[in-house]
Backbone as CSV, one residue per row, in Angstrom:
resi,resn,N_x,N_y,N_z,CA_x,CA_y,CA_z,C_x,C_y,C_z
1,UNK,-13.730,10.944,-4.212,-12.180,12.060,-3.887,-12.075,12.238,-2.479
2,UNK,-11.043,12.215,-2.306,-10.616,11.373,-0.999,-11.024,13.300,-0.475
3,UNK,-11.224,13.816,0.710,-10.762,15.096,1.049,-9.317,15.396,1.428
4,UNK,-8.436,13.819,1.174,-7.379,14.858,1.151,-6.393,15.126,-0.272
5,UNK,-7.335,14.747,-1.431,-6.685,15.381,-2.452,-8.203,16.555,-2.759
6,UNK,-7.901,16.430,-2.254,-9.266,18.299,-2.678,-8.365,19.601,-2.135
7,UNK,-7.663,18.760,-0.639,-7.094,20.215,0.190,-5.843,20.035,-0.705
8,UNK,-5.031,18.889,-0.757,-3.503,19.407,-0.745,-3.766,18.189,-2.382
9,UNK,-3.520,19.286,-3.077,-3.531,18.458,-4.622,-2.605,18.414,-5.138
10,UNK,-1.436,19.150,-4.732,-0.115,19.365,-4.728,0.754,17.387,-4.840
11,UNK,-0.141,16.749,-3.356,0.617,15.382,-3.012,-0.217,14.612,-3.565
12,UNK,0.081,13.173,-3.671,-0.799,12.190,-4.629,-0.977,11.625,-3.539
13,UNK,-2.048,10.591,-3.222,-1.948,9.674,-2.443,-1.089,9.292,-1.350
14,UNK,-0.342,8.287,-2.399,0.872,7.224,-2.058,1.636,8.225,-1.452
15,UNK,1.892,9.405,-2.331,2.748,10.106,-1.668,3.109,10.544,-0.081
16,UNK,1.287,11.667,0.086,1.357,11.802,0.998,0.915,10.735,2.377
17,UNK,1.646,9.165,1.939,0.932,8.227,3.051,2.509,8.234,3.387
18,UNK,3.690,8.502,2.940,4.591,8.051,2.723,5.219,9.501,3.399
19,UNK,4.572,10.549,3.239,5.439,11.907,4.272,5.019,11.686,5.293
20,UNK,3.765,11.245,5.461,3.189,11.287,6.724,3.545,9.677,7.669
21,UNK,3.528,9.302,6.892,4.845,7.373,7.388,6.163,8.288,7.876
22,UNK,6.691,9.228,7.571,7.963,9.548,8.439,8.318,10.863,8.882
23,UNK,6.796,10.631,8.936,6.616,11.994,10.573,6.383,11.304,11.432
24,UNK,5.944,10.210,11.348,5.710,9.289,12.482,7.038,8.359,12.608
25,UNK,8.052,7.881,11.826,8.753,7.508,11.840,9.989,8.562,13.220
26,UNK,10.011,9.591,12.034,11.323,10.453,12.655,10.679,10.745,14.046
27,UNK,9.583,10.895,14.160,9.212,11.603,16.032,9.294,9.797,16.543
28,UNK,9.255,9.087,16.386,9.192,8.021,17.748,11.064,7.404,17.926
29,UNK,11.526,8.409,16.970,13.007,8.256,16.876,14.153,8.950,17.934
30,UNK,13.026,10.139,17.345,13.607,11.885,17.416,13.047,12.574,18.560
31,UNK,13.720,12.792,19.661,12.798,13.051,20.828,12.211,14.597,21.151
32,UNK,13.082,15.119,20.318,12.767,16.714,20.684,12.329,16.924,19.016
33,UNK,11.968,16.719,17.893,11.482,16.373,16.504,10.548,18.442,16.074
34,UNK,11.733,19.319,16.523,10.765,20.649,15.979,10.637,20.821,14.928
35,UNK,9.319,21.729,14.585,9.021,21.739,13.009,10.103,21.423,12.281
36,UNK,11.051,22.965,12.413,12.201,23.294,11.722,13.522,22.117,11.309
37,UNK,12.779,21.948,12.681,14.181,19.855,12.282,13.658,18.858,11.224
38,UNK,12.515,19.145,11.917,11.761,17.831,10.332,11.683,18.101,9.477
39,UNK,11.750,19.839,8.746,11.797,20.216,7.670,13.108,19.644,6.945
40,UNK,13.821,20.355,8.242,15.629,20.357,7.528,15.698,18.248,7.344
41,UNK,15.125,18.156,8.022,15.487,16.220,7.650,14.412,15.908,6.426
42,UNK,13.543,16.218,5.800,12.643,16.167,4.782,13.874,16.505,3.671
43,UNK,14.665,17.662,3.533,15.088,18.006,2.681,16.122,17.008,2.237
44,UNK,16.912,16.559,4.083,18.524,15.418,4.174,17.534,13.799,3.695
45,UNK,16.695,14.118,3.723,16.144,12.509,2.636,16.396,12.666,1.419
46,UNK,15.549,13.630,1.033,15.513,13.615,-0.514,16.758,13.691,-1.293
47,UNK,17.255,14.878,-0.844,18.934,15.272,-1.526,19.887,13.976,-0.660
48,UNK,19.880,12.964,0.007,20.814,12.048,-0.185,20.632,11.298,-0.782
49,UNK,18.697,11.099,-0.925,18.268,9.978,-2.310,18.276,10.275,-3.403
50,UNK,18.357,11.806,-3.746,18.863,11.999,-5.596,20.284,11.304,-4.892
51,UNK,21.353,11.928,-4.467,22.335,11.729,-4.640,23.193,11.081,-4.683
52,UNK,22.492,9.668,-4.607,22.498,8.461,-4.045,21.570,6.993,-5.173
53,UNK,21.084,7.745,-5.906,20.389,6.793,-6.555,20.004,7.259,-7.880
54,UNK,19.814,9.217,-7.601,18.908,10.064,-8.589,17.608,10.042,-8.612
55,UNK,16.698,9.030,-7.510,15.404,8.956,-7.144,15.244,9.916,-6.147
56,UNK,13.676,10.907,-6.263,14.369,11.140,-4.339,13.049,10.275,-4.033
57,UNK,13.356,11.175,-2.115,12.737,9.918,-1.219,10.850,9.865,-0.907
58,UNK,11.049,11.440,-0.913,9.443,12.761,-1.188,9.735,13.313,-2.268
59,UNK,9.862,13.810,-2.712,9.652,14.274,-4.000,9.028,15.453,-3.636
60,UNK,9.402,16.447,-2.776,8.520,17.667,-2.271,9.157,18.568,-3.063
61,UNK,8.709,19.713,-3.347,9.903,21.111,-3.800,9.595,21.590,-2.662
62,UNK,10.720,22.340,-2.324,11.888,23.081,-1.689,12.568,24.141,-1.574
63,UNK,11.498,25.483,-1.593,12.142,26.755,-1.470,12.913,27.563,-0.642
64,UNK,13.678,28.659,-0.861,14.617,29.680,-0.335,14.072,30.146,1.016
65,UNK,14.348,29.630,1.587,13.297,30.965,2.721,14.871,31.706,3.981
66,UNK,14.359,31.768,4.828,15.150,31.854,5.963,16.109,30.585,6.334
67,UNK,15.316,30.367,6.818,15.423,28.842,7.629,14.968,27.771,7.125
68,UNK,15.336,28.035,5.986,15.114,26.887,4.218,15.687,25.681,4.059
69,UNK,16.030,25.113,3.543,14.934,24.467,2.265,14.013,24.146,2.971
70,UNK,12.337,24.679,3.096,11.291,24.239,2.844,10.263,24.048,2.480
71,UNK,9.629,23.032,2.475,8.519,22.272,1.328,7.082,23.031,3.117
72,UNK,7.151,24.137,2.130,5.578,24.894,1.961,4.463,24.044,2.916
73,UNK,3.590,23.398,1.463,2.176,22.509,2.153,2.672,22.719,3.614
74,UNK,4.137,21.920,3.625,4.424,20.960,4.875,4.410,21.967,6.321
75,UNK,5.134,22.912,5.897,5.714,24.234,7.276,3.453,24.989,7.097
76,UNK,3.534,25.405,6.179,2.209,25.616,6.445,1.584,24.821,7.379
77,UNK,0.920,23.448,7.346,0.247,22.380,7.816,0.155,22.265,9.670
78,UNK,1.920,22.622,9.175,2.225,22.380,11.012,2.448,23.686,11.512
79,UNK,1.849,24.753,11.044,1.772,26.178,11.720,0.692,26.311,11.598
80,UNK,-0.645,25.652,11.802,-1.931,26.110,11.977,-2.038,24.659,12.349
81,UNK,-3.901,24.780,11.884,-4.421,23.550,12.557,-4.172,22.614,11.749
82,UNK,-3.537,21.683,12.224,-2.948,20.655,11.414,-4.440,19.946,10.407
83,UNK,-4.714,19.493,9.050,-5.208,18.696,9.063,-4.786,17.787,7.176
84,UNK,-3.704,18.151,7.099,-2.511,17.676,5.891,-2.341,16.615,6.814
85,UNK,-1.181,16.091,7.684,-0.783,15.964,8.520,-1.312,14.715,9.879
86,UNK,-2.297,15.610,10.121,-3.283,14.772,11.477,-3.389,14.162,12.009
87,UNK,-4.051,13.140,10.760,-3.870,11.415,10.646,-2.769,10.923,10.723
88,UNK,-1.677,11.384,10.984,0.121,11.462,11.103,0.855,11.639,12.607
89,UNK,0.688,12.715,13.046,1.075,13.641,13.822,0.550,15.044,13.774
90,UNK,1.135,15.362,15.361,0.389,16.497,16.045,1.678,16.997,16.715
91,UNK,1.789,18.543,17.161,2.755,19.441,17.632,1.694,19.103,18.584
92,UNK,2.921,19.183,20.189,2.684,18.878,21.420,3.721,19.751,21.868
93,UNK,3.160,20.778,23.081,3.564,21.630,23.682,4.749,20.749,25.064
94,UNK,5.485,21.155,25.474,6.631,20.713,26.830,7.578,21.702,26.449
95,UNK,8.088,21.911,28.058,8.887,22.446,28.896,9.514,22.649,29.335
96,UNK,11.355,22.993,28.806,12.878,22.623,29.309,13.251,23.963,29.645
97,UNK,13.849,23.755,30.312,14.719,25.356,31.303,14.123,26.143,30.879
98,UNK,13.044,26.863,31.652,12.049,27.337,31.802,11.676,28.053,29.882
99,UNK,11.391,27.933,29.178,11.615,27.944,27.803,9.950,26.418,27.069
100,UNK,9.204,27.561,26.810,8.334,26.388,26.323,8.833,26.386,24.582
101,UNK,8.517,24.707,24.108,8.570,24.612,23.128,7.348,23.469,22.572
102,UNK,7.932,23.487,20.959,6.661,21.898,20.176,7.295,21.122,20.003
103,UNK,7.459,20.427,19.931,7.940,18.923,19.077,6.327,18.047,18.088
104,UNK,7.373,17.795,17.521,5.705,16.714,16.584,6.166,15.086,17.582
105,UNK,4.951,14.869,17.482,4.307,13.591,18.382,3.401,12.979,17.501
106,UNK,3.818,10.866,17.754,3.167,10.198,16.279,1.928,10.315,16.988
107,UNK,1.142,10.054,15.685,-0.847,9.791,16.199,-1.141,8.561,16.555
108,UNK,-0.203,7.823,15.026,-0.903,6.308,14.956,1.303,5.357,14.790
109,UNK,0.824,4.380,15.118,1.613,3.236,14.652,2.277,3.706,12.827
110,UNK,4.148,3.710,12.519,4.502,4.078,11.332,3.766,2.457,10.921
111,UNK,3.266,2.994,9.885,3.108,1.766,8.333,4.460,1.970,7.082
112,UNK,4.717,0.734,7.040,5.833,1.042,5.919,5.093,0.353,4.237
113,UNK,3.760,0.901,4.138,3.591,0.193,3.261,4.014,1.041,1.855
114,UNK,4.597,2.132,2.129,5.417,3.541,0.773,6.503,3.327,0.984
115,UNK,7.087,2.190,2.223,8.764,1.989,1.672,9.931,1.111,1.644
116,UNK,10.767,1.087,0.956,11.551,-0.162,0.350,13.003,-0.111,2.039
117,UNK,13.062,-1.035,1.961,14.682,-2.058,2.183,15.122,-0.613,2.588
118,UNK,15.084,0.333,0.812,16.286,1.445,1.009,15.847,2.615,2.137
119,UNK,14.770,2.421,1.648,14.141,3.756,2.024,13.986,3.097,3.774
120,UNK,14.414,2.921,4.314,14.493,2.600,6.010,15.807,2.969,6.246
121,UNK,16.802,2.377,5.808,17.868,2.406,5.512,18.132,3.822,6.150
122,UNK,17.520,4.082,5.206,18.147,5.995,4.722,17.577,7.154,5.351
123,UNK,15.980,6.423,6.339,15.907,7.029,6.947,16.512,6.884,8.610
124,UNK,17.332,5.411,8.985,17.704,5.423,9.499,19.362,6.310,9.479
125,UNK,19.634,6.220,8.870,21.024,7.278,8.491,21.047,8.197,8.661
126,UNK,20.109,8.883,7.799,20.148,10.431,8.349,19.570,10.336,10.047
127,UNK,18.502,9.461,10.500,18.316,9.930,12.193,19.956,10.204,12.747
128,UNK,20.768,9.240,12.347,22.315,8.350,12.892,22.783,10.286,12.817
129,UNK,22.973,10.102,11.476,23.663,11.636,11.101,23.283,12.987,11.283
130,UNK,22.548,13.140,11.692,21.855,14.526,11.536,20.209,14.172,13.122
131,UNK,20.075,13.530,12.786,19.045,13.491,14.301,19.293,13.894,16.322
132,UNK,20.426,14.382,16.539,21.717,14.899,17.962,21.138,16.423,17.399
133,UNK,21.297,17.361,15.806,21.589,18.361,15.475,20.563,18.456,16.216
134,UNK,20.621,19.884,16.663,19.559,21.535,16.940,18.908,21.669,15.430
135,UNK,17.921,22.360,16.107,17.253,22.881,14.365,18.823,23.967,14.167
136,UNK,19.145,24.590,14.632,20.085,25.495,14.114,21.124,24.903,13.280
137,UNK,21.436,23.712,14.360,22.667,23.425,13.587,22.028,22.376,12.021
138,UNK,21.088,21.884,11.767,20.654,21.756,10.406,20.250,22.529,9.864
139,UNK,19.881,23.949,9.708,19.744,25.316,9.113,21.109,25.292,8.268
140,UNK,22.328,25.310,9.572,23.760,25.974,8.792,24.372,24.563,8.699
141,UNK,23.678,23.982,8.834,24.685,22.522,7.588,23.184,22.763,6.104
142,UNK,22.565,22.965,5.956,21.756,23.350,4.722,22.225,24.106,4.168
143,UNK,22.413,25.062,4.292,23.038,27.032,4.595,24.066,26.638,3.890
144,UNK,24.832,25.688,4.134,26.674,25.673,3.710,27.021,26.296,2.967
145,UNK,27.960,27.130,2.415,28.099,27.752,0.651,28.382,26.093,0.143
146,UNK,28.374,26.561,-0.711,28.072,25.812,-2.055,26.758,24.418,-2.067
147,UNK,26.226,24.489,-1.282,24.867,24.299,-0.799,24.091,24.246,-2.151
148,UNK,23.175,24.014,-2.424,21.510,24.157,-3.260,21.283,25.730,-2.779
149,UNK,20.655,25.976,-1.753,20.087,26.429,-1.208,20.717,27.844,-0.832
150,UNK,21.958,27.710,-0.761,22.612,28.930,-0.567,22.950,28.814,-2.397
151,UNK,23.045,28.341,-3.196,23.914,28.720,-3.645,22.592,28.742,-4.891
152,UNK,21.043,29.060,-4.448,19.596,29.504,-5.121,19.830,30.318,-4.838
153,UNK,19.938,30.584,-3.458,20.068,32.293,-2.581,19.785,33.130,-3.240
154,UNK,21.975,32.537,-3.639,22.591,33.876,-4.242,22.565,33.969,-5.508
155,UNK,22.398,32.850,-6.313,22.049,33.355,-8.179,20.631,34.048,-8.461
156,UNK,19.664,34.707,-7.457,18.171,35.396,-7.054,18.708,36.009,-6.491
157,UNK,20.313,36.642,-6.313,20.107,37.537,-5.420,19.469,38.604,-4.071
158,UNK,19.228,37.409,-3.822,18.090,37.256,-2.147,19.348,36.345,-0.788
159,UNK,20.632,35.921,-0.990,21.433,35.350,0.328,21.700,36.157,0.992
160,UNK,22.070,37.552,0.939,22.399,38.660,2.075,21.247,39.258,2.960
161,UNK,20.499,39.709,1.992,18.637,39.801,2.571,17.755,38.311,3.461
162,UNK,18.308,36.999,3.282,18.149,36.321,4.161,19.166,35.969,4.748
163,UNK,20.086,36.370,5.184,21.332,36.185,5.973,21.490,37.509,7.164
164,UNK,20.802,38.552,6.565,20.472,39.286,7.705,19.301,39.471,7.863
165,UNK,18.391,38.228,7.839,16.831,38.668,8.526,16.145,39.409,7.361
166,UNK,16.127,40.214,6.582,15.768,41.429,5.682,14.475,40.563,5.080
167,UNK,14.616,39.149,4.785,13.598,38.439,4.045,13.491,37.435,4.912
168,UNK,11.848,36.570,5.393,11.942,35.862,5.849,11.603,34.359,5.109
169,UNK,11.215,34.598,3.884,10.553,34.299,2.796,10.671,34.101,1.735
170,UNK,10.489,33.653,0.642,11.251,33.395,-1.482,10.121,31.987,-1.299
171,UNK,10.059,32.797,-3.046,8.765,32.128,-3.754,9.836,31.097,-4.789
172,UNK,11.321,31.114,-4.669,12.518,30.514,-4.997,12.357,29.060,-4.950
173,UNK,12.213,27.922,-5.739,12.285,27.018,-5.712,13.888,26.074,-5.961
174,UNK,14.023,25.030,-4.881,15.303,24.567,-5.484,15.453,24.033,-6.532
175,UNK,16.201,23.403,-7.494,16.248,22.611,-8.638,16.982,21.658,-8.169
176,UNK,16.610,20.597,-6.962,17.005,19.334,-6.685,17.561,18.276,-8.103
177,UNK,17.090,18.472,-8.934,18.456,17.913,-10.411,19.375,18.247,-9.744
178,UNK,20.238,20.351,-10.021,21.186,20.213,-9.961,22.010,18.865,-8.962
179,UNK,21.760,18.681,-7.730,22.668,17.389,-7.560,23.275,16.199,-8.135
180,UNK,22.330,16.305,-9.455,23.048,15.288,-10.248,23.092,15.269,-11.875
181,UNK,23.557,16.884,-11.816,23.583,17.580,-12.878,24.699,17.203,-13.553
182,UNK,25.489,16.220,-12.335,26.768,16.139,-13.717,27.420,14.449,-13.745
183,UNK,25.958,13.522,-13.365,25.655,11.616,-13.378,24.437,12.000,-14.243
184,UNK,25.300,11.989,-15.820,23.934,11.265,-16.392,23.091,10.529,-16.383
185,UNK,23.349,8.974,-16.312,22.232,7.992,-15.434,21.933,8.950,-14.252
186,UNK,22.180,9.193,-13.478,21.418,9.136,-12.004,20.407,10.995,-12.480
187,UNK,21.033,11.653,-13.422,20.437,13.043,-14.276,19.130,12.877,-14.381
188,UNK,19.759,11.756,-15.653,18.192,10.922,-16.381,16.770,10.394,-15.646
189,UNK,17.178,9.562,-14.686,16.523,8.576,-13.670,15.815,9.739,-13.097
190,UNK,16.816,11.057,-12.663,15.978,12.266,-11.692,15.382,12.606,-12.608
191,UNK,14.836,13.220,-14.304,14.386,13.451,-14.681,12.966,13.182,-14.859
192,UNK,13.421,11.455,-15.764,12.347,10.677,-15.548,11.047,10.650,-14.028
193,UNK,11.809,10.080,-13.768,10.940,9.981,-12.392,10.010,11.210,-11.988
194,UNK,10.965,12.599,-12.498,10.137,13.755,-12.268,8.814,14.111,-13.429
195,UNK,9.405,13.451,-14.715,8.148,13.596,-15.987,7.339,12.784,-15.473
196,UNK,7.149,11.876,-14.873,6.590,10.392,-14.750,5.132,11.568,-13.380
197,UNK,6.044,11.581,-11.911,5.777,12.289,-11.518,4.510,13.555,-11.189
């Protein structure tokens, strides 16, 4: 058993490789890819893929946090000495206008083994649409009324606490299947995929 599987049982080896190479791809194309921005783009990739095909892009689990949706294991890995994503990316400090910042930079070239032509095209579209947005703008986009983050927070009684920064994180998981609840064909595809993996 590899070290990855021992330390990160929530991710299959192919899923972790796709996640890592997604980080490489995004960091090669977005010069100011912060941790928060990266986490929002991962969510948007999964959301867009489910809406369009019924299948998730990465199949990550997202929780309702103040700056969420957040894939908690990815957040934790990038907030400490990275081990899960270290073969793929690292954080690098830089300075702009008297501010110290951190961005995600690649540790190796992008490998497309886990990606379809659709996956590459989807990443390019998400980069084109959201890549120039700030982390704060992406948070606002994913928190808009009617979004899964907003509805999950509201239904679980934590929306006001999150918005007023009384709470930073919750254990409430966003049900991505709700994106295709009105489309029986895509919902069946989504449910089958989730059962299989």
